[in-house]
N, C-alpha and C positions, 0 to 999 in steps of 0.2 A: 850058862844054864840054858837048857833046850826048852823052847816054848812050843806047846802043843795046842792047836785050835780044836777045841771039842765041839764047835757049832757043826750043825749039819751042812752038807755041801751047798744046798740051795740058799743058805743064810750066810754063808761066808762072803766077805768082801773080795771082790774080783781085784786082782792086782793089775795096775796100769790104768789108762784112760779107756772108758767104755767106747765102743765103736760109734754109737750114735752122737756122743758128745764130741768125739774126734771129728766126725763128719761136719757137725754144726761149726766147729772151730775152724776147720779148713775152709768151709764155705764162706764164713765171715771174713777170713783172711783174704780169700779170692775176691770177694765183692769189694773189700776195702782197697785191694790192689787196683781193681778195675776203676774204682772211683778216683783214686790217686792218679792213675794214668789219664783218665778223661780230664781231671783238673789240670794236670801238667799240659796236655794237649790243647786245652782251651786257652791257657795263658801263653803257651809257647808258640802254638800254631794258629789257632783260630782267631785270636785277638789281633795278632799282627796281620793276617790275611784280610780281616774285616777293615783294619785301618788302612791297608793298602787299597782295598776296594773303594772305601770312602774317598781317599785321595784322588783316585782315578776318576771317580764319578764327579768329584768337584772340579777337577781339570776339565772333564767334558762339558760340565755345565758352563764353565767360564768360557770354553771355546765356543759353545753354542750361543752364548749371550753375545760374544764379539762378532760372531757370524750373523746373529740376528740384527745387531747394529748396522753391519755392512749392507744386509738386505734391505733394511728399512731406509738406508741412505740411498740405495740404487732405486728403490720404489719411489722415494721422494724425487729423484732426478727424473724418472720416467714420467711422474705426474707433472713435473715442471715442463718436460719436453711436450707432453700431451697438450698442456695448456698453451704452449707457444705454437704448436701445430694448429690447435683450435683457433688461436687468434689469427694466424695466417690464413686459415681457411675462411674465417669470417671476413678478413680484409679482401681476400680474392672474390668471395661471394658478393661483397658490397661495392666493389669497384666497377665502374662502367668501362666496358671494353670498347673504347671509341674507335681504335683501329679496325676492329672487326665490324663495328656498327657502320662506320663510313664505308667499309668495303661491301657490306651487304646492301647499303643504300645505293652505291654505285652500280652494282649488279642489277638493281631493280630498275634502272632507268633504261627506257628504249634505246635501241641502237643509235638513233639520230633524232634531233629535233626537240629535245627537252633538256633544259638547263636549270640549275639552281643558282639563285643569286645570293641567298643568305641562308645561314644555318645558325640556329642557337638552341641552347638547352637550358632548362630551368626546373627547379623543384615544382612538383604538382601536388595535388591533394594526397590524403592518407592512402595507405595501402588498401588493396582490395583483391578480389578475383581468387580468394582462398590462399594467398601466399601468407597471411598473417598481418596483423595490425602494425607490426614493427617494420614491415618491408617499405623501403623508400621508393617513392614514385617521381618520375620525371616526365617532362614533356618537351619533345623536340619540335621547334617552330621552323617550317620551311617556306621559303618564297622562291618562286621560279617562273619560268614561262616555257611555252611550246611554240615552235615555229613550224609551219607547213603551208602548202599553197592555199588550202581552204579552211574555213572555220570548222567544218565537219572533221577534217583531218587533224586540226589542232586539239579539238575536244577528244578525239579518238586517241591521241597520244596521252593526254592526261588520264584518261580511263585506263589505258595500258599500264601507265606508271603506277596507278593506285592498285590495280590488280596484281601487278608484279611485287609491289611492296607487301600486299596482304599474303601473297604466296611465300615469299622469302622470309618474312618476319613471323608469320603465324602458322605456317603449314609445313615447310621444308625443315626436317631435322628438329621437330618439336615434340616434346613429351606429350603424348595424347592425354595423359591423366592430369598433369599440372599445367600444361600449356607453355612450359618453360622452353626456350630455345636452348638446345644443347650447345650450339656454337657461340652464343652470346651470353648464356647463362641468365637471362631475364625473360619476363613474360610481357608481350606487347599487346596493346589494345589495337583495334582496327584503325588504319590510317583515316583521318577525318579531314574532309575538304572544307576549308573555311569559306572560301569564295574565289571566283575567277572573273576576269574582265578582259575583253578584247582590246588590244592596244595597237596603235599605228606605228609605234617606234619602241624598240626594245630599250629599257633603261640601261644607262651606262653602269659598268661594274665600279666597285670602289676605287678610289685613287691609288691605293697602295697595292692594287692587283699587279701581279707579276707581268712585266711587259710582253714576255713570251706568250703568256695566256691571252693577253689582249690582241696580239697579232694573229693568234690562231682564231679567236672567237669573233673578232671584229666583222669580218665579212658576213657572218651569219646573223649579226645583231641588227642588220639593216632591214630585215624582213618584218612584216606584220606578225604579231605574236599574241598569244593567250596568257595573260598574267594570272598566276594563282598563288593562293596561300593555303597551307595544310598543316596539320599537326599529327605527330605520332608519339603516343604515350607508352611508357613502359615501366614496370615495377621490378625492383631487385628483390630477390627472395630474403626473407628475414633470416638473420644469422641463427644457425642451430644452436641449441642450448647444450652446454658441456655436461657429460654424465660422469 
């Protein structure tokens, strides 16, 4: 039997899916496909990549921590070496350079007519002269004599000796700010004459004096002389504090 639709054209039901609905359906399917693709990419690509990045970063952190330990060990060694160098510097600063001191003292003597019989050194009072209270101070005790034809000449030799000592210990190669001798590493006070006496015979040298020295000096020891005693004080710089 044939069916006839008697409704007007505008009221008749359109056959098939309307275009608007079809567009909405297709759009939804496309969006769903994109979301599925993004989810798949996130689980298959992004998550493994992030895990790999985390693993690499953890490896780098571990490597940096090991390098940090190595650097800390090197720094500790450097600090130890610095402390040793500082200790050696302090020892060098605090030692008395006797060879240089005696050499300077020898060069202070006039060319002829002056002799030292005794030389001794002992600790003196506390530090002073701007070197710091911890600087050690020592006193050199000297006894000797001068020989010359006249009393005036003998006293002139003693004056020359004191002037030479003043020049060599306190003027030549001395830091003008600190007064420290660059050659000896210490600061000297002025040489101080304790006393002097005219004598008619030169005292003998100690019994353990080298016979060679006695043979050289004996002819000169028969002259009238001027016996004298003097002191020369010096101060070692205080050790520098470690930083």
